[in-house]
C-alpha positions in Angstrom: 0.0 0.0 0.0 1.3 3.6 -0.8 2.4 5.7 2.2 0.2 8.8 1.0 -3.1 6.1 1.4 -1.9 5.1 4.8 -1.4 8.6 6.1 -4.8 9.5 4.6 -6.6 6.6 6.3 -4.7 7.6 9.6 -5.8 11.3 9.2 -9.6 10.2 8.6 -9.3 7.6 11.6 -8.1 10.4 13.8 -11.2 12.4 12.8 -9.2 15.2 11.1 -9.8 17.1 8.1 -6.7 18.2 5.9 -7.2 21.7 6.9 -7.5 20.7 10.8 -4.0 18.6 10.1 -2.4 21.3 8.5 -2.9 23.7 11.5 -1.4 21.1 13.7 1.6 21.1 11.6 1.6 24.7 11.0 1.4 24.0 7.1 -1.0 24.6 4.3 -3.8 22.3 3.4 -2.3 22.0 -0.1 0.9 20.5 1.6 -1.3 17.7 3.2 -3.0 17.0 0.0 0.2 16.6 -1.8 1.7 14.2 0.8 -1.5 12.1 0.7 -1.7 11.9 -3.0 2.1 12.0 -3.9 4.3 11.0 -1.0 6.6 8.6 -3.1 9.6 10.8 -1.8 8.9 11.7 1.5 11.3 12.9 4.2 11.4 10.5 7.3 11.1 13.6 9.4 7.8 14.7 7.7 6.5 11.2 8.6 7.2 11.6 12.2 5.7 15.0 12.5 2.7 13.7 10.5 2.5 10.9 12.9 2.9 13.0 16.1 0.2 15.2 14.9 -2.1 12.4 14.7 -1.0 11.0 18.3 0.2 8.0 16.5 3.7 6.2 16.7 5.8 5.8 13.5 7.3 2.3 13.1 9.3 1.2 10.1 10.2 -2.3 9.3 12.3 -3.5 6.6 11.8 -7.2 5.6 
């Protein structure tokens, strides 16, 4: 599954709109949309911030 889809699902599970999440991250709604729709090349630090804003823990597994 693509990371953008997972991030979108996590945001919706948290009951947040893109606008609300953007405010929590001190970002623009367009940035959240871009991450959710085109997150093929996303920084780990951005993923960590996204997870923290959603009260989630970021776990990465390489298999």
